[in-house]
PASEBA-1860 file (N, C-alpha, C; in nm, 3 decimals):
! residues 85
1> XXXXXXXX> -14.861/-8.353/-9.540/-14.913/-8.230/-9.481/-14.987/-8.266/-9.352 ~ -14.969/-8.183/-9.252/-15.028/-8.209/-9.121/-15.180/-8.187/-9.123 ~ -15.249/-8.270/-9.047/-15.394/-8.256/-9.035/-15.426/-8.141/-8.939 ~ -15.549/-8.091/-8.941/-15.586/-7.987/-8.845/-15.563/-8.030/-8.700 ~ -15.590/-8.157/-8.671/-15.569/-8.208/-8.536/-15.421/-8.202/-8.497 ~ -15.334/-8.240/-8.590/-15.190/-8.237/-8.564/-15.141/-8.093/-8.545 ~ -15.192/-8.002/-8.628/-15.155/-7.862/-8.616/-15.198/-7.804/-8.482 ~ -15.318/-7.840/-8.439/-15.367/-7.790/-8.311/-15.288/-7.850/-8.195
9> XXXXXXXX> -15.245/-7.974/-8.209/-15.164/-8.036/-8.104/-15.030/-7.963/-8.089 ~ -14.968/-7.930/-8.201/-14.843/-7.853/-8.198/-14.868/-7.715/-8.136 ~ -14.977/-7.651/-8.178/-15.009/-7.518/-8.125/-15.033/-7.525/-7.974 ~ -15.107/-7.626/-7.928/-15.135/-7.639/-7.785/-15.005/-7.650/-7.707 ~ -14.915/-7.733/-7.754/-14.787/-7.752/-7.685/-14.709/-7.622/-7.677 ~ -14.706/-7.546/-7.785/-14.632/-7.420/-7.786/-14.701/-7.312/-7.702 ~ -14.834/-7.313/-7.699/-14.907/-7.214/-7.621/-14.900/-7.242/-7.472 ~ -14.887/-7.367/-7.434/-14.888/-7.406/-7.292/-14.752/-7.376/-7.229
17> XXXXXXXX> -14.729/-7.250/-7.203/-14.597/-7.206/-7.157/-14.560/-7.259/-7.019 ~ -14.656/-7.285/-6.933/-14.622/-7.337/-6.801/-14.634/-7.490/-6.794 ~ -14.665/-7.552/-6.906/-14.667/-7.699/-6.923/-14.757/-7.770/-6.821 ~ -14.876/-7.713/-6.797/-14.971/-7.777/-6.706/-15.087/-7.844/-6.779 ~ -15.076/-7.856/-6.911/-15.179/-7.918/-6.997/-15.310/-7.842/-6.996 ~ -15.305/-7.713/-6.969/-15.420/-7.624/-6.979/-15.372/-7.491/-7.034 ~ -15.460/-7.426/-7.109/-15.427/-7.295/-7.166/-15.516/-7.189/-7.106 ~ -15.455/-7.088/-7.050/-15.531/-6.973/-7.004/-15.543/-6.874/-7.120
25> XXXXXXXX> -15.635/-6.783/-7.108/-15.651/-6.681/-7.211/-15.524/-6.599/-7.224 ~ -15.460/-6.569/-7.112/-15.335/-6.493/-7.115/-15.225/-6.569/-7.188 ~ -15.214/-6.699/-7.164/-15.112/-6.779/-7.234/-15.135/-6.773/-7.385 ~ -15.260/-6.786/-7.426/-15.291/-6.786/-7.569/-15.255/-6.652/-7.630 ~ -15.304/-6.544/-7.571/-15.278/-6.411/-7.628/-15.129/-6.376/-7.625 ~ -15.063/-6.405/-7.516/-14.920/-6.374/-7.504/-14.837/-6.451/-7.607 ~ -14.866/-6.579/-7.622/-14.791/-6.661/-7.717/-14.817/-6.620/-7.861 ~ -14.942/-6.591/-7.892/-14.973/-6.546/-8.029/-14.902/-6.415/-8.060
33> XXXXXXXX> -14.903/-6.323/-7.966/-14.834/-6.195/-7.984/-14.684/-6.217/-8.001 ~ -14.628/-6.303/-7.917/-14.485/-6.334/-7.922/-14.444/-6.392/-8.058 ~ -14.533/-6.469/-8.118/-14.504/-6.532/-8.247/-14.547/-6.446/-8.366 ~ -14.589/-6.324/-8.339/-14.620/-6.230/-8.447/-14.757/-6.243/-8.508 ~ -14.847/-6.313/-8.443/-14.983/-6.329/-8.496/-15.063/-6.202/-8.473 ~ -15.145/-6.167/-8.569/-15.236/-6.054/-8.557/-15.375/-6.110/-8.533 ~ -15.442/-6.062/-8.429/-15.574/-6.117/-8.397/-15.662/-6.012/-8.331 ~ -15.791/-6.037/-8.338/-15.891/-5.952/-8.274/-15.912/-6.007/-8.133
41> XXXXXXXX> -15.869/-5.932/-8.033/-15.875/-5.979/-7.895/-16.017/-6.014/-7.852 ~ -16.114/-5.937/-7.895/-16.253/-5.964/-7.857/-16.301/-6.098/-7.914 ~ -16.260/-6.130/-8.036/-16.298/-6.258/-8.096/-16.231/-6.375/-8.024 ~ -16.105/-6.356/-7.987/-16.034/-6.461/-7.913/-16.100/-6.479/-7.776 ~ -16.135/-6.369/-7.710/-16.202/-6.376/-7.580/-16.334/-6.454/-7.591 ~ -16.414/-6.422/-7.692/-16.544/-6.486/-7.710/-16.529/-6.635/-7.740 ~ -16.434/-6.670/-7.825/-16.410/-6.811/-7.857/-16.363/-6.886/-7.734 ~ -16.274/-6.825/-7.658/-16.222/-6.889/-7.537/-16.337/-6.920/-7.441
49> XXXXXXXX> -16.422/-6.821/-7.421/-16.535/-6.839/-7.330/-16.628/-6.951/-7.378 ~ -16.654/-6.956/-7.508/-16.741/-7.060/-7.564/-16.677/-7.199/-7.556 ~ -16.547/-7.207/-7.574/-16.478/-7.336/-7.574/-16.452/-7.391/-7.433 ~ -16.449/-7.303/-7.334/-16.421/-7.343/-7.196/-16.548/-7.407/-7.137 ~ -16.575/-7.528/-7.180/-16.700/-7.598/-7.146/-16.715/-7.623/-6.996 ~ -16.606/-7.648/-6.925/-16.618/-7.675/-6.782/-16.609/-7.549/-6.697 ~ -16.585/-7.435/-6.762/-16.586/-7.307/-6.692/-16.475/-7.286/-6.591 ~ -16.364/-7.357/-6.609/-16.254/-7.344/-6.512/-16.155/-7.233/-6.546
57> XXXXXXXX> -16.181/-7.158/-6.652/-16.093/-7.049/-6.689/-15.970/-7.091/-6.768 ~ -15.971/-7.215/-6.815/-15.860/-7.267/-6.895/-15.915/-7.369/-6.994 ~ -15.843/-7.386/-7.104/-15.881/-7.486/-7.204/-15.792/-7.608/-7.190 ~ -15.853/-7.724/-7.174/-15.775/-7.847/-7.178/-15.760/-7.887/-7.325 ~ -15.690/-7.996/-7.351/-15.664/-8.036/-7.490/-15.793/-8.064/-7.566 ~ -15.888/-8.128/-7.502/-16.014/-8.160/-7.570/-16.091/-8.033/-7.605 ~ -16.096/-7.938/-7.513/-16.166/-7.813/-7.540/-16.096/-7.736/-7.652 ~ -15.964/-7.730/-7.649/-15.886/-7.661/-7.751/-15.903/-7.728/-7.887
65> XXXXXXXX> -15.914/-7.861/-7.887/-15.927/-7.936/-8.012/-16.056/-7.902/-8.087 ~ -16.154/-7.845/-8.017/-16.280/-7.806/-8.083/-16.258/-7.695/-8.186 ~ -16.141/-7.633/-8.185/-16.109/-7.531/-8.286/-16.103/-7.591/-8.426 ~ -16.094/-7.723/-8.435/-16.090/-7.786/-8.568/-16.227/-7.789/-8.632 ~ -16.331/-7.759/-8.556/-16.468/-7.762/-8.605/-16.521/-7.620/-8.625 ~ -16.619/-7.608/-8.712/-16.686/-7.480/-8.730/-16.775/-7.454/-8.609 ~ -16.794/-7.333/-8.570/-16.765/-7.210/-8.644/-16.624/-7.157/-8.625 ~ -16.540/-7.228/-8.550/-16.407/-7.178/-8.516/-16.301/-7.206/-8.622
73> XXXXXXXX> -16.313/-7.317/-8.691/-16.208/-7.364/-8.782/-16.163/-7.257/-8.881 ~ -16.254/-7.202/-8.956/-16.216/-7.108/-9.061/-16.159/-6.978/-9.004 ~ -16.199/-6.943/-8.886/-16.153/-6.818/-8.827/-16.023/-6.832/-8.748 ~ -16.011/-6.941/-8.671/-15.899/-6.950/-8.578/-15.789/-7.046/-8.618 ~ -15.819/-7.149/-8.695/-15.713/-7.241/-8.735/-15.601/-7.169/-8.809 ~ -15.633/-7.079/-8.904/-15.524/-7.005/-8.969/-15.442/-6.920/-8.871 ~ -15.506/-6.870/-8.767/-15.436/-6.789/-8.667/-15.326/-6.870/-8.599 ~ -15.353/-6.996/-8.571/-15.256/-7.080/-8.502/-15.150/-7.139/-8.594
81> XXXXX> -15.164/-7.116/-8.726/-15.062/-7.160/-8.821/-14.925/-7.102/-8.788 ~ -14.924/-6.980/-8.735/-14.798/-6.914/-8.701/-14.717/-6.999/-8.602 ~ -14.784/-7.080/-8.523/-14.715/-7.164/-8.426/-14.661/-7.293/-8.485 ~ -14.700/-7.324/-8.607/-14.655/-7.447/-8.671/-14.536/-7.425/-8.764 ~ -14.476/-7.309/-8.755/-14.360/-7.280/-8.842/-14.232/-7.309/-8.772
END
């Protein structure tokens, strides 16, 4: 069974539609919608803002990997499961 880190790595690769090793909020929301995920946009917005530590408007792999930790893990890791199918 894949570890949370492995699952997030797969999710990052699938979400990074322009393959620039950064995820914009639009990429995340568009990809989740495309894969049939149901999510609260306000919660995703808030998490994105909190995880974007360098404030560049995108999540790099290290910032995205923080989803494996609480308070995000229980709320968002299941959301990205849809990308691991």
